C-alpha positions, 0 to 999 in steps of 0.5 A: 499500499505504502509503495503504491502511494509512493509511486503515485506521488513520484508519477505526479512529480515526473508529470511536472518534471519536478527534478528541474524545479531548482531553476524556478525555486532558486532563480526566482528567489534570486530575482526577488533578492535583486528586487529588494526582498530580503530574509526571512520573506525571501525564503517564501519565493523557494516554494513559490517557484516550485509550485510555478514550475510544477503547474507550468511544466505539468501543463506542458507534459499534459499537452505533449500527451494530448498532441500525441508527441509522447506516444510517438517517442519511445524515450517517453514510454515510461512516463506516467500518461503514456504508460497508462499509470495515471488517468488523464482526469487526474493529470488535468486536476493536478495541473489546475490545482498547481496553477491555482496555487501558484496564482494565489501565492504570487498574489499573496506576496505581490505589492505592485500592479506592474508585477501583476501585469507581468505575471499576467503576460507570463501566463498568457504567453505560457498557455499560448505556448502549451496550446498552440505555439509548440507546433510552430517551433520558432514561434514557440522558441520566441514565445516561451522566452517572452514568457519567462522574461515576464515571469522574472520581471514579475518576481523582481518587481513584486515590491515595486522596484524596477532597475536596469539590472532587473531588465538585464537579468530578465533578458538573460532568463528569456534568452536562456529559456529560448535557448533551452527550447530552440537548441538544447531541447531540439538536440535532445529530441533530434532522433525522437522520430515524432512529427514535432517541429525541430528547429535544428532538423530544419536547419539540416542537423541530422542523426545518420548511422548513429552519428550526430551531424550538425549543420553550419546554420545550427552551430551558428544558431547555437553560438548566437543565442549563447553569445547573446545571453552572455552579453546580457550577463556582462551588462548586468555585471557592469551595472553592479560594478564596472570593473566586475564586468571584465572577469564576468565577460571572460567567464560568460563568453568562454564558458558559453562558447565551450558549451555551444561547441560541446552540445553541437559536437559531431560524433556518435549520438548517445542520448544519455551523454547529450542529456548530460551535456544539456543538463550541465549547460542549463546548471552552468547558465544558472551558476553564471547568473549567481556568480554575476550577482555575488557582489550584491551579496557580500554582507551574507555571502556564505548564507547566499552561496548555500541558498543559491548554489548548494541548495539547487545542486543538492535538490537536482541530484536528489530529485533525479535519484528519487524520480528516475532510479531506473532510467536516469542517474544523479546528473542525467534525468530519465527523460 
């Protein structure tokens, strides 16, 4: 009985891809801090970020199933809806309750109509992505980037503050999200066999004879998005402290160029290895943002490092081990 309850809970977490919730849990908490929220209220944004992630990604998984993408992708056969372990009605109710909880939590914390408006943009753009845009991948890449940029603005402005630094952080998150959808996700799904639109495939990238063969256009697209988000980090560092922009530029441009070349490296297509590269790249994108913001946290640096660096890593590793014990590892989820 206890084992059945545990598996049902895990399936709800798998539906919501809760192993990747650290980005919202701690990234949005960082946005709130930059927007002027301090301890102990700052900690309220950790569970708020988790519920927001669960509602958004649960909706995404639900629509993937309804549109038939999961059924056509053998790597998703073990997920709760395709495997038949979860009723569709239960999934819909779970997603609905999660989204209502996230809306209620946000409204309880918000003191700004501008933040409320940005939250509406986030919700509308996210719904449009899930219901319509993901069948048109280039539009989806732009749309979800706008959605998460609006989310970052909503959280950072939740107490009424707006600064150029907040704008740079929001732009960074928006481009990072577009990269995840329009590059990293397409690499992961390049051999899925589904009819879902894939930007990299349309650019000529393919898997042939078990080998990943990237096109020049795809490599250029990857480098463009990574260099763009690196530029927003450098701009943010300059706003914080002009001299700080120098080491941040070296870190951001060097690491994102390396990540671009690693992700698009030609050679044998091993799905799990690409997932590890993708996961490491997404984790680094978050860590690079935290490092850039570190001069703002010098007065409580040890606690800030524990909250914004150690806690997300521990969460990601632990959730992967708990949720995907047979199809993944601590650093590579079974998705």
